[in-house]
KEZALUM-619268 format. One record per residue: residue in three letters; x, y negated, z of N, C-alpha, C in turn. Coordinates in pm, whole numbers, plus 50000, padded with zeros to 5 digits. Each point is the difference from the previous one (the first is absolute). Example, Ala and Ser with C-alpha at 12.3 -4.5 7.8 and 13.67 -1.06 7.14 Angstrom:
# KEZALUM-619268
res:n.c1:n.c2:n.c3:ca.c1:ca.c2:ca.c3:c.c1:c.c2:c.c3
ALA:51319:50569:50780:49911:49881:50000:50090:49880:50000
SER:49965:49895:49928:50082:49881:50006:49923:49891:50073
END
This chain:
# KEZALUM-619268
res:n.c1:n.c2:n.c3:ca.c1:ca.c2:ca.c3:c.c1:c.c2:c.c3
MET:12320:72364:43194:50127:50041:50058:49979:50101:50112
CYS:50097:50085:50024:49991:50098:50106:50044:49940:50133
ALA:49913:50008:50098:50030:49939:50130:50119:50067:50067
LYS:50025:50127:49972:50109:50070:50068:50136:49954:49952
LYS:50006:49916:49899:50127:49940:49959:50043:49893:50099
TYR:49906:49960:50084:50025:49890:50092:50006:50051:50144
LYS:50082:49932:50078:50012:50032:50142:49903:49908:50076
ILE:49911:50060:50076:49895:49921:50066:50000:50028:50150
ALA:50008:49894:50078:49996:50012:50146:49874:49933:50054
ALA:49951:50052:50109:49887:49938:50070:50049:49945:50133
LEU:49960:49878:50030:50031:49938:50129:49868:49978:50073
ILE:49981:50072:50108:49877:49988:50079:50028:49913:50121
VAL:49925:49891:50010:50024:49902:50106:49917:50038:50123
ALA:50071:50037:50108:49933:50048:50122:50059:49936:50125
ALA:50041:49874:49988:50067:49934:50112:49909:49908:50081
GLY:49875:49985:49957:49909:49908:50068:49953:50050:50135
VAL:49948:49908:50081:49950:50036:50133:49848:50012:50002
GLY:49932:49953:49895:49855:50017:49989:49920:49931:50108
SER:50027:49874:50024:49933:49927:50108:49850:49988:49978
ARG:49955:49994:49874:49857:49983:49972:49919:50126:50025
CYS:50070:50112:50013:49930:50127:50020:49960:50022:50146
ASN:50063:49926:50090:49967:50010:50143:50012:50144:50050
SER:50113:50063:49965:50026:50138:50039:50119:50006:50095
THR:50002:50104:50084:50110:50016:50094:50127:50050:49932
ILE:49987:50057:49881:50117:50041:49923:49992:49936:49862
PRO:50114:49983:49932:49998:49940:49866:49906:50078:49908
LYS:49924:49928:49920:49893:50065:49922:50052:50104:49902
GLN:50127:49984:49953:50054:50099:49906:50026:50135:50066
TYR:49992:50003:50133:50023:50125:50073:49873:50053:50067
ILE:49889:49934:49975:49871:50051:50049:49968:50130:49928
LYS:49940:50095:50071:49972:50132:49943:49871:50000:49918
LEU:50008:50059:49882:49884:50028:49916:50002:50150:49971
ALA:49899:50070:50049:49994:50146:49983:50127:50067:50052
GLY:50051:49950:50112:50114:50063:50066:50137:49958:49951
LYS:50006:49918:49896:50128:49952:49946:49997:49848:49996
SER:50119:49939:50009:50006:49854:50000:49963:49942:49864
VAL:49957:49875:50002:49971:49928:49875:50123:50004:49909
LEU:50117:49974:50057:50123:49999:49921:50026:50137:49938
PHE:49977:50106:50073:50019:50135:49947:49916:50020:49874
HIS:49873:49964:50008:49911:50016:49884:50050:49918:49881
THR:50048:49879:50027:50049:49913:49892:50124:50060:49935
ILE:50093:50046:50082:50123:50060:49946:49966:50121:49914
LYS:49908:50083:50046:49965:50121:49926:49946:49968:49860
ARG:49931:49887:49986:49949:49960:49869:50115:49978:49902
PHE:50107:49938:50049:50113:49970:49912:50089:50122:49978
LEU:50011:50084:50101:50077:50124:49983:49939:50087:49890
ALA:49869:49994:49987:49931:50085:49903:50003:49945:49858
ASN:50042:49874:49984:49995:49940:49867:50116:50043:49912
GLN:49969:50026:49874:50099:50053:49906:50110:49900:49965
TYR:49973:49870:50012:50095:49901:49954:50094:49947:50109
ILE:49963:50018:50124:50079:49943:50109:50118:50091:50034
ASP:50121:49943:49993:50122:50077:50028:50048:49984:50143
TYR:49983:49882:50055:50048:49971:50135:49894:49920:50077
ILE:49998:50021:50130:49909:49924:50086:50078:49947:50120
ARG:49995:49870:50017:50063:49937:50117:49891:49932:50082
ILE:50006:50014:50131:49903:49937:50089:50069:49890:50079
ALA:49944:49881:49997:50049:49889:50082:49921:50002:50130
ILE:50068:50026:50112:49931:50014:50128:50045:49893:50099
ASN:49920:49983:50102:50035:49909:50110:50099:50071:50091
ARG:50104:49931:50041:50103:50061:50085:49940:50057:50129
ASP:49895:49935:50048:49937:50045:50125:49906:50119:49980
HIS:49979:50040:49875:49905:50108:49971:50070:50130:49960
GLU:50127:50010:50025:50076:50116:49949:49944:50133:50052
SER:49961:50003:50127:49946:50125:50055:49866:50036:49933
PHE:49918:49898:49973:49875:50023:49928:50029:50058:49861
TYR:50100:49942:49934:50033:50041:49864:50048:50145:49997
GLU:50092:50034:50090:50056:50135:50001:49890:50104:50022
LYS:49906:49967:50085:49889:50093:50025:49910:50010:49877
ALA:49980:49887:49932:49910:49997:49884:50051:50085:49885
ILE:50133:50006:49983:50056:50071:49885:50055:50137:50037
SER:49977:50045:50121:50061:50123:50049:49967:50122:49914
LEU:49887:49997:49932:49960:50114:49917:50042:49986:49854
ILE:50066:49890:49966:50039:49975:49861:50145:50045:49978
THR:50019:50089:49904:50135:50050:49970:50046:49964:49860
ASP:49915:49939:49921:50032:49964:49862:50116:49902:49996
THR:50101:50032:49920:50120:49915:49992:49976:49870:49924
LYS:49884:49984:49940:49966:49870:49940:49999:49890:50106
LEU:49964:50038:50124:49990:49902:50108:50138:49972:50056
LEU:50045:49877:49982:50132:49958:50047:49991:49955:50145
SER:50115:49980:50061:50002:49947:50137:49940:49861:49999
PRO:49934:49959:50109:49932:49870:50002:50098:49884:50011
VAL:49949:49883:49972:50077:49877:50020:49921:49913:50096
TYR:50070:49927:50085:49931:49910:50091:49953:49876:49926
GLY:49875:49963:50025:49945:49881:49937:50041:49874:50073
GLY:49949:49887:49951:50034:49871:50058:49886:49940:50079
GLU:50004:49869:50016:49903:49931:50085:49867:49976:49930
ASN:49995:50015:49868:49875:49987:49927:50002:50095:49881
ARG:49889:50006:49928:49989:50097:49891:50105:49976:49893
GLN:50019:49874:49962:50094:49970:49893:50142:50044:50036
SER:50040:49975:50124:50136:50040:50040:50012:50152:50007
SER:49891:50068:50036:50002:50147:50003:50016:50057:49860
VAL:49928:49941:49903:50013:50045:49861:50142:49972:49950
LYS:50052:49885:50031:50136:49963:49957:50103:50099:50054
LEU:49990:50031:50128:50094:50095:50060:49982:50139:49939
GLY:49876:50037:49971:49975:50128:49937:50059:50007:49860
LEU:49984:49893:49924:50057:49995:49865:50152:50008:50004
GLU:50059:49927:50092:50146:50001:50011:50052:50139:50038
SER:49920:50074:50078:50041:50136:50037:49994:50096:49882
LEU:49930:49962:49894:49988:50084:49881:50103:49967:49893
GLN:50086:49905:50027:50096:49956:49898:50095:50111:49957
LYS:50039:50086:50093:50090:50109:49964:49933:50097:49904
ILE:49872:50019:50018:49925:50087:49909:49979:49930:49867
ASN:49982:49869:50006:49982:49916:49882:49890:50052:49907
PRO:49876:50006:50049:49891:50049:49915:49967:49900:49889
ASP:49940:50049:49895:49954:49910:49894:49879:49921:50047
PHE:49909:50069:50068:49878:49937:50048:49979:50033:50148
VAL:49933:49909:50068:49967:50024:50139:49850:49976:50020
VAL:49938:50089:50073:49858:49990:50032:49988:49957:50147
ILE:49939:49885:50023:49982:49949:50136:49858:50034:50046
HIS:49990:50055:50120:49867:50040:50049:49986:49974:50149
ASP:49880:49960:50040:49969:49981:50142:49977:50136:50065
ALA:50061:50022:50114:49983:50127:50071:49855:50025:50036
CYS:49926:49893:50021:49860:50013:50045:49900:50003:49885
ARG:50043:50053:49887:49908:50031:49889:50014:50150:49970
PRO:49946:50085:50087:50019:50144:49983:49913:50065:49893
PHE:49910:49923:49940:49908:50058:49901:50046:49978:49856
VAL:50123:49951:49982:50050:49981:49864:49995:50134:49925
SER:49953:49997:49878:49985:50125:49925:50121:50026:49912
ASP:50017:50125:49965:50108:50039:49909:49978:49936:49863
VAL:49874:49989:49960:49967:49939:49871:50043:49854:49996
LEU:49977:49928:50108:50038:49858:50003:50151:49984:49990
ILE:50075:50082:50071:50146:49993:49992:50045:50031:49857
ASP:49943:50104:49941:50034:50035:49861:49972:49883:49906
ASN:49882:49940:50014:49962:49890:49911:50095:49882:50011
LEU:50044:49971:50121:50095:49890:50021:50132:50028:49930
VAL:50053:50119:50023:50129:50037:49941:49992:50001:49848
GLU:49896:50060:49947:49987:50011:49855:49978:49864:49934
SER:49925:49912:50065:49981:49865:49946:50132:49923:50001
MET:50075:50016:50106:50129:49931:50013:50097:50043:49890
ILE:50006:50129:49977:50096:50053:49904:49955:49976:49856
ASN:49875:50027:49971:49951:49991:49862:49995:49857:49949
ASP:49973:49905:50088:49984:49862:49956:50115:49909:50038
GLN:50098:50056:50073:50122:49925:50034:49971:49869:50074
TYR:49915:50008:50099:49971:49883:50083:50109:49982:50106
THR:50005:49882:50060:50087:49978:50115:49937:50062:50124
GLY:49868:49997:50002:49928:50059:50112:49857:50032:49963
VAL:49942:50098:50067:49860:50038:49980:49938:50024:50137
VAL:49882:49942:50020:49932:50016:50129:49854:50038:49978
PRO:49942:50072:50095:49857:50033:49990:49915:49886:50056
ALA:49887:49977:49937:49911:49892:50045:49855:50045:49986
ILE:49917:49955:50092:49858:50029:49991:49921:49870:49994
GLU:49887:50004:49932:49917:49881:49988:49941:49962:50135
VAL:49985:49871:50019:49939:49949:50123:49849:49997:49981
GLU:49927:50071:50082:49855:50011:49983:49922:49909:50093
ASP:50057:49964:50112:49932:49912:50094:50016:49854:49958
THR:49909:49917:50045:50012:49856:49977:50121:49948:50076
MET:50081:49918:49935:50121:49945:50061:49979:49852:50029
SER:50031:49959:50123:49980:49860:50039:50122:49948:50075
LEU:50024:49870:49985:50098:49930:50083:49929:49958:50128
VAL:50064:50028:50114:49937:49975:50129:50089:49911:50086
SER:49937:49909:50071:50071:49913:50094:49918:49985:50126
ASN:50062:50028:50115:49932:49988:50130:49867:50076:50004
SER:50004:50121:49945:49883:50091:50000:49886:49954:49911
PHE:50028:49907:49908:49898:49956:49904:50054:50016:49858
ILE:49908:50033:49907:50038:50015:49860:50020:49863:49938
GLU:50117:49981:49938:50027:49874:49930:49959:50008:49854
SER:50035:50113:49937:49966:50018:49859:50008:50147:49965
THR:49937:50034:49888:50001:50139:49952:50092:50012:49880
ILE:50076:50108:49998:50099:50022:49895:49944:50100:49899
SER:50020:49973:49873:49957:50093:49896:50081:50128:50008
ARG:49931:50114:49992:50068:50129:50011:50059:50047:49868
GLY:49967:49933:49892:50034:50048:49866:50144:50042:49982
LYS:50093:49917:50046:50142:50030:49982:50067:50051:50127
LEU:49923:50019:50105:50059:50047:50125:50015:50152:49999
ARG:50111:50046:50053:50024:50143:50017:50065:50022:50136
ALA:49966:50111:50062:50066:50039:50125:50115:50093:49964
ILE:50121:49960:50036:50120:50074:49963:50031:50104:50107
GLN:50028:50121:49956:50031:50111:50091:50146:50041:49988
THR:50040:50095:50080:50122:50076:49976:49953:50144:49974
PRO:50084:50083:49934:50140:49978:49966:50020:49905:49882
GLN:50117:49935:50000:50038:49910:49892:50137:50045:49949
ILE:50014:50006:49870:50126:50046:49941:50071:49886:49929
PHE:50133:49996:50016:50080:49892:49942:50133:50054:49949
ASN:50060:49920:49912:50140:50022:49966:50081:49979:50128
PHE:50079:50098:50038:50068:49996:50129:50092:49878:50014
LYS:50084:49979:49904:50097:49890:50010:49932:49864:50001
GLU:49895:49988:49922:49927:49873:49995:49935:49970:50135
LEU:49937:50101:50059:49934:49978:50128:50101:49972:50110
LEU:50109:50073:50002:50103:49977:50101:50055:49859:49991
SER:50025:49955:49878:50053:49864:49979:49902:49895:50052
CYS:49872:50020:49976:49900:49904:50048:49993:49998:50152
HIS:50008:50117:50061:49994:50007:50146:50123:49936:50065
GLN:50112:50010:49935:50122:49944:50058:50007:49849:49990
SER:49906:49941:49927:50003:49854:49981:49895:49927:50083
VAL:49914:50074:50075:49898:49936:50083:50000:50061:50139
LYS:49928:49935:50093:49997:50048:50138:49869:50069:50039
GLU:49888:49954:49946:49874:50061:50043:49894:49995:49891
PHE:49949:50120:49965:49888:50016:49909:49922:50121:50046
THR:49869:49993:50000:49919:50110:50052:49966:50105:49894
ASP:50030:49971:49875:49963:50092:49893:50106:49994:49891
ASP:50043:50116:49953:50110:50005:49903:49960:49947:49864
SER:49876:50023:49959:49957:49948:49870:49998:49847:50002
SER:49958:49942:50113:50000:49853:50013:50142:49946:49992
LEU:50092:50071:50061:50141:49960:49996:50052:50000:49857
MET:49967:50104:49925:50046:50010:49861:49939:49890:49914
VAL:49872:49974:50020:49933:49894:49925:50062:49864:50033
GLU:50035:49980:50125:50066:49876:50042:50131:49980:49925
HIS:50065:50110:49964:50126:49994:49926:49978:50013:49848
LYS:49878:49970:49957:49966:49996:49858:50014:50136:49931
LYS:49981:50106:50074:50004:50134:49941:49858:50041:49959
HIS:49990:50078:49895:49870:50045:49952:49958:50128:50073
VAL:49891:49990:50071:49947:50114:50075:49862:50034:49945
ALA:49986:50121:49950:49872:50044:49943:49915:50069:50106
ILE:49871:50006:49975:49911:50072:50092:49935:50117:49928
ILE:49973:50104:50077:49918:50111:49953:49885:50016:50100
LYS:49904:50080:49965:49884:50018:50087:50040:50073:50127
GLY:49970:49938:50114:50026:50063:50129:49887:50092:50040
GLU:50001:50041:50125:49899:50092:50051:49943:49947:50131
LYS:49868:49993:50008:49937:49953:50124:50036:50090:50118
SER:50018:50127:49971:50033:50094:50107:50139:49976:50058
ASN:50082:49927:49927:50138:49972:50043:50003:49876:50091
PHE:49917:50002:50104:49993:49883:50087:50107:50006:50108
LYS:50035:49883:50050:50104:49990:50102:49937:50006:50139
LEU:50062:50075:50088:49952:50010:50137:50054:49881:50079
THR:49914:49903:50022:50041:49877:50067:49934:49984:50136
THR:49872:50028:50007:49924:49982:50124:49958:50136:50057
LYS:49946:49997:50120:49951:50123:50061:49886:50059:49918
GLU:49921:49914:49939:49891:50046:49914:50055:50081:49882
ASP:50112:49954:49944:50065:50074:49890:50047:50137:50048
ILE:50058:50003:50120:50049:50126:50056:49885:50098:50018
ASN:49888:49953:50052:49885:50088:50021:49945:50053:49869
MET:50001:49914:49897:49955:50045:49868:50094:50107:49946
ALA:50131:49979:50019:50099:50098:49953:49982:50134:50070
LYS:49970:49995:50128:49979:50125:50074:49882:50078:49943
LEU:49895:49928:49964:49884:50066:49941:50035:50066:49867
LEU:50085:49934:49922:50036:50051:49868:50098:50117:50009
PHE:50086:49998:50101:50101:50105:50013:49947:50124:50071
GLU:49918:49978:50101:49962:50112:50084:49878:50073:49943
GLU:50009:50132:50002:49890:50083:49954:49881:49986:50096
PRO:49879:49998:49947:49884:49995:50090:49993:50126:50086
LYS:49954:49985:50121:49985:50114:50090:49853:50042:50002
PHE:49979:50130:50008:49864:50054:49999:49975:50083:50126
ARG:49875:49998:50044:49959:50082:50113:49865:50064:49968
VAL:49984:50124:50042:49876:50074:49974:49932:50033:50132
GLY:49869:49986:50003:49925:50033:50121:49875:50080:49966
ALA:49960:50085:50093:49877:50079:49984:49910:49978:50121
GLY:49873:49983:49976:49904:49981:50108:49882:50094:49987
TYR:49942:50033:50114:49884:50090:50000:49909:49959:50115
ASP:49870:50001:49973:49904:49975:50107:49872:50079:49972
ILE:49931:50032:50106:49875:50074:49988:49902:49949:50105
HIS:49875:49989:49963:49897:49954:50093:49877:50090:49989
LYS:49932:50012:50111:49881:50084:50010:49875:49919:49965
PHE:49909:50064:49930:49869:49939:49974:49911:50019:50124
ILE:49922:49897:50029:49900:50009:50108:49868:49943:49949
LYS:49895:50028:50072:49869:49947:49961:49997:49849:50018
VAL:49928:49936:49912:49985:49855:50008:49913:49967:50120
GLN:50048:49908:50082:49924:49960:50118:49876:49921:49959
ASN:49898:50008:50084:49875:49929:49970:50025:49851:49980
GLY:49951:49949:49890:50011:49857:49972:50131:49960:49935
ALA:50095:50094:49990:50130:49967:49940:49993:50014:49848
GLU:50088:49925:49933:50008:50012:49854:50051:50137:49962
SER:49949:50052:49891:50038:50133:49955:50106:49988:49890
PHE:50128:49991:50043:50110:49989:49903:50130:50045:50066
ILE:50099:50026:49916:50137:50020:50046:50090:49906:49919
LYS:50120:49973:50049:50095:49915:49929:50120:50081:49955
ILE:50033:49987:49873:50119:50065:49945:50073:49898:49914
CYS:50126:49978:50028:50080:49900:49928:49934:49863:50002
GLY:49940:49966:50113:49940:49869:50016:49865:49983:49935
VAL:49948:50105:49939:49874:49993:49927:49890:50075:50076
LYS:49886:49935:50020:49886:50065:50065:49930:50093:49901
ILE:49977:50123:50045:49933:50100:49916:49880:50055:50078
GLU:49883:49990:49941:49880:50052:50067:50013:50151:50020
HIS:49965:50043:50122:50011:50143:50031:49904:50032:50114
ASN:49955:50123:50006:49905:50038:50105:50067:50037:50131
MET:50133:49986:50001:50076:50026:50122:50090:49880:50030
ALA:50043:49988:50126:50098:49898:50039:50132:50070:50033
ILE:50103:49920:50024:50130:50056:50034:50029:49976:50147
GLU:50045:50103:50067:50039:49986:50140:50141:49942:50006
ALA:50013:49882:50059:50131:49934:50003:50000:49891:50106
HIS:50120:49963:50044:50014:49891:50096:49989:49865:49928
SER:50060:49993:49881:49989:49878:49918:49881:50016:49907
ASP:50008:49940:49881:49888:50014:49906:50005:50132:49924
GLY:50106:50081:50024:50005:50135:49944:50036:50008:49854
ASP:50069:49898:49945:50039:50007:49858:50117:50097:49988
VAL:49967:50124:49976:50098:50108:50000:50108:49979:49894
ALA:49965:49942:49887:50097:49979:49893:50104:49894:50040
ILE:49952:49889:50054:50094:49896:50043:50091:50053:50110
HIS:49946:50080:50091:50083:50056:50106:50113:50086:49941
ALA:49969:50078:49898:50102:50083:49935:50103:49914:49928
ILE:49954:49894:49934:50091:49909:49930:50094:49932:50099
VAL:49944:49953:50111:50082:49934:50102:50106:50096:50054
ASP:49961:50123:50027:50097:50098:50048:50109:50027:49896
ALA:49963:50002:49873:50098:50021:49893:50102:49886:49997
ILE:49953:49877:50008:50090:49885:49997:50089:49996:50124
LEU:49939:50021:50116:50079:50000:50124:50103:50113:49999
GLY:49961:50114:49945:50093:50112:49991:50118:49969:49910
ALA:49973:49938:49886:50107:49963:49907:50097:49902:50065
LEU:49948:49913:50085:50083:49900:50067:50069:50054:50124
GLY:49963:50121:50042:50055:50054:50123:49944:49931:50123
CYS:49875:49957:49992:49936:49922:50107:49889:50076:50072
GLY:50015:50132:50011:49902:50076:50074:49871:50021:49925
ASP:49888:49997:50074:49870:50023:49937:49898:49901:50053
ILE:49883:50004:49943:49896:49902:50031:49959:50005:50148
GLY:50002:50120:50058:49959:50014:50139:50095:49933:50098
GLU:50128:49988:49963:50097:49934:50086:49976:49850:50007
HIS:49958:49944:49886:49980:49855:49993:49858:49959:50040
PHE:49905:50090:49975:49859:49970:50031:49939:50119:50074
PRO:50040:50022:50123:49955:50119:50073:49849:50004:50019
PRO:49938:50115:49976:49854:50011:50015:49955:49986:50146
SER:50097:50007:50091:49966:49982:50142:49979:49853:50036
SER:50037:49910:49908:49988:49856:50027:49867:49946:49950
SER:49930:49930:50087:49871:49941:49962:50016:49889:49897
GLU:50123:49950:49986:50026:49891:49905:49964:50041:49858
TRP:50016:50130:49970:49980:50045:49862:49865:50068:49980
LYS:49914:49990:50099:49867:50059:49988:49923:49931:49888
ASP:49954:50081:49903:49923:49951:49884:50078:49902:49913
CYS:50133:50001:50012:50083:49907:49922:49993:50032:49852
ASN:49995:49896:49919:50004:50017:49854:50137:50054:49961
SER:50004:50112:49931:50127:50065:49966:50087:49917:49907
SER:49943:49902:49934:50082:49913:49915:50105:49927:50085
HIS:49971:49980:50129:50098:49940:50091:50124:50090:50010
PHE:49979:50130:50006:50112:50095:50009:50081:49998:49871
LEU:49929:49991:49887:50069:49997:49870:50082:49872:49986
ASP:49945:49888:50043:50074:49874:49996:50126:50009:50086
PHE:49987:50065:50115:50114:50018:50090:50111:50080:49932
ALA:49963:50111:49935:50099:50085:49933:50068:49927:49886
ALA:49920:49924:49921:50057:49924:49888:50097:49894:50051
LYS:49964:49934:50109:50087:49898:50059:50128:50062:50054
LYS:49988:50116:50062:50116:50070:50053:50097:50038:49887
ALA:49944:50043:49887:50084:50033:49884:50074:49877:49950
LYS:49929:49889:49990:50062:49876:49952:50110:49954:50094
GLU:49978:50013:50130:50101:49961:50099:50128:50080:49983
LYS:49986:50125:49959:50116:50086:49981:50056:49992:49859
GLY:49942:49911:49918:50052:49979:49865:49946:50095:49895
TYR:49882:50057:50024:49944:50097:49905:49862:49957:49951
SER:49967:50046:49880:49866:49986:49944:49955:50136:49948
VAL:49871:50014:49982:49945:50126:49949:50022:50008:49849
SER:50062:50108:49957:50015:50026:49856:49873:50062:49945
ASN:49958:50108:50062:49873:50061:49960:49946:50086:50113
LEU:49873:50029:49990:49928:50071:50106:49909:50103:49936
ASP:50004:50122:50051:49915:50107:49949:49916:50055:50115
ILE:49868:49998:49983:49907:50036:50107:49912:50116:49954
THR:49987:50101:50084:49910:50112:49972:49895:50008:50110
ILE:49874:49984:49964:49889:50007:50095:49936:50138:49989
VAL:49986:50069:50113:49947:50136:50000:49868:50002:50079
CYS:49891:50026:49930:49869:50008:50066:49900:50067:49906
GLU:49893:50052:50056:49892:50054:49918:49905:49888:49959
GLU:49975:49912:50092:49916:49883:49977:50059:49885:50081
PRO:49979:49877:49954:49927:49953:49882:50087:50009:49874
LYS:49940:49971:49887:50073:49994:49875:50089:49875:50001
ILE:50126:50019:49963:50098:49890:50006:50013:49927:49866
SER:49981:50071:49890:50027:49943:49867:49937:49864:49974
PRO:49874:49976:50039:49939:49870:49969:50066:49882:50071
TYR:50084:50028:50098:50057:49892:50082:50151:49982:49979
LYS:50059:50080:49913:50145:49999:49984:50054:49863:49959
VAL:49936:49937:49903:50049:49871:49950:49999:49896:50111
GLU:49891:49996:50076:49988:49904:50110:50104:50029:50109
MET:50022:50127:50025:50100:50040:50100:50140:49955:49959
LYS:50034:50023:49874:50132:49961:49950:50020:49850:50012
LYS:49897:49925:49968:50010:49854:50009:50024:49955:50144
PHE:49930:50062:50094:50014:49961:50140:50142:50030:50050
ILE:50048:50120:49973:50132:50040:50050:50111:49921:49931
SER:49991:49982:49869:50105:49927:49927:50007:49855:50045
LYS:49886:49940:50028:50000:49862:50048:50064:49990:50137
ALA:49968:50095:50087:50057:49999:50135:50151:50018:49999
LEU:50049:50080:49906:50144:50030:49992:50073:49909:49903
GLU:49926:49909:49935:50058:49903:49906:50073:50069:49886
ILE:49936:50101:49941:50054:50068:49883:49889:50011:49896
ASP:50038:50028:49876:49901:50017:49894:49924:50130:50024
ASP:49872:50001:49966:49921:50120:50028:50042:50122:49919
GLU:50080:49979:49896:50047:50117:49924:50099:50084:50082
PHE:50051:49941:50109:50094:50073:50085:49932:50067:50119
VAL:49869:49999:49999:49922:50071:50102:49918:50108:49930
ASN:50021:50123:50037:49925:50110:49940:49914:50068:50106
ILE:49875:50022:49967:49907:50064:50094:49941:50124:49935
LYS:50017:50113:50067:49945:50127:49953:49903:50052:50106
ALA:49907:50080:49956:49906:50061:50094:49981:50147:49964
THR:49988:50081:50102:49978:50142:49978:49915:50055:50114
THR:49950:50120:49983:49923:50066:50106:50084:50113:50059
ALA:49947:50063:50104:50067:50115:50061:49939:50131:49952
GLU:49922:49990:49893:49937:50119:49941:49920:50079:50105
LYS:49930:49923:50088:49913:50058:50102:50076:50079:50107
LEU:50131:49984:50005:50081:50074:50096:50034:49913:50121
GLY:50002:50060:50118:50044:49931:50120:49905:49891:50046
TYR:50049:49919:50097:49914:49896:50059:49962:49894:49899
ILE:50090:49968:49906:49964:49902:49897:49900:50063:49904
GLY:50022:50127:49968:49907:50071:49913:49861:50010:50058
ARG:49995:50001:50133:49869:50004:50067:49943:49859:50018
ASN:50066:49903:49939:49956:49859:50005:49999:49945:50143
GLU:50101:50043:50077:50011:49954:50138:50090:49877:50014
GLY:50071:49965:49892:50090:49886:50009:50063:49965:49867
ILE:50094:49907:50006:50068:49950:49880:50148:49981:50033
ALA:50087:50033:49905:50145:49985:50019:50060:49925:49882
VAL:50113:49935:50025:50070:49926:49894:50150:50023:50013
HIS:50062:50028:49885:50146:50006:49990:50046:49875:49924
ALA:50108:49938:50046:50054:49882:49930:50151:50012:49987
SER:50050:49971:49881:50145:49996:49976:50036:49862:49949
VAL:50108:49943:50052:50039:49865:49962:50149:49995:49967
LEU:50033:49919:49900:50139:49971:49966:50024:49852:50024
LEU:50101:49969:50081:50037:49861:50027:50131:49968:49931
HIS:50017:49875:49958:50127:49955:49943:50043:49871:50068
THR:50130:49973:49997:50050:49877:50059:49947:49880:49923
ASN:49972:49894:50072:49948:49879:49938:50107:49930:49918
PHE:49957:49935:49891:50090:49922:49916:49966:49853:50016
TYR:50053:49942:50103:49982:49856:50021:50123:49945:50070
TRP:50019:49871:49986:50117:49936:50061:49970:49966:50144
LYS:50091:50035:50089:49982:49968:50141:50061:49865:50030
END
């Protein structure tokens, strides 16, 4: 059957106060990527081909929040809101009664705090309802975790998951049937449960894990990660050090990227002279807008005399994490006539990737000479260029 032969309304329930979310404003008005949760939910239904009307049940005390949330919506599908009641069931009942003049064939009930509902899921619900002539159709997902009955913080028994399903919204019903059921009871937390209580046949279709409800602060933080685009920052670092003669009795080596390399010269430096790590640290600090290595570890301070440069790298990595960033990739160019860098590249990549907690495939090390030109060409020193890309971390706060 053709769905457009039927009049279909959506009722979005947005009258709750969201006490479990522990937020200063109702969770349906919390911003995700600059727009409220409710705005995102409404837009999903406005875009659907089958939905003719949308009514929002709001809390009387939230009217200013609501007006601000919909200020950018001009689509006439969105009707004026209706005030909800003291609980979810009464809010749905009042919403249904407000739709009586429109008298839709079917009504889709949806929680305002499920902004990830897909167009495909709405289509599947409507088409299942019409093609199979059910009283109601709801999305359900399989329960994957172990389910137990608990009393006083102890497990009493474990429940078989075989027949258990987690019921989601949106849920679609015959409008008159659902209204009649709501008018005969005072409190039910779920419309499908109400219909089943009245001996109505409610079918299920496959739901979507992504269509989760924002109930706790953890849910809100997850939603923010999914809605907001990752932020990127780019930094460039450069360092150069002079070669000096090896002092009597001293080891004959230099350090590059944390790796000791035998060489007939030493590096003149206040710390251990790891020119590559110094360039990397400057690149990371630059990307973060945190100055340079000299500001944090001034060479005038005896505290950093002969300091292992890995300490500086750990500092930069920690600073990035504190600001919510991780290293995406790092590109390093070492410029010197001697020593040869190629034999040590793999070890260098491993050291740097471990310090930055990234896979070594995201660390690239190149080496080149100065073609005998300038101070580097005369083998008087070594220089390193480093470029870094940082991205925002993907973790729940």
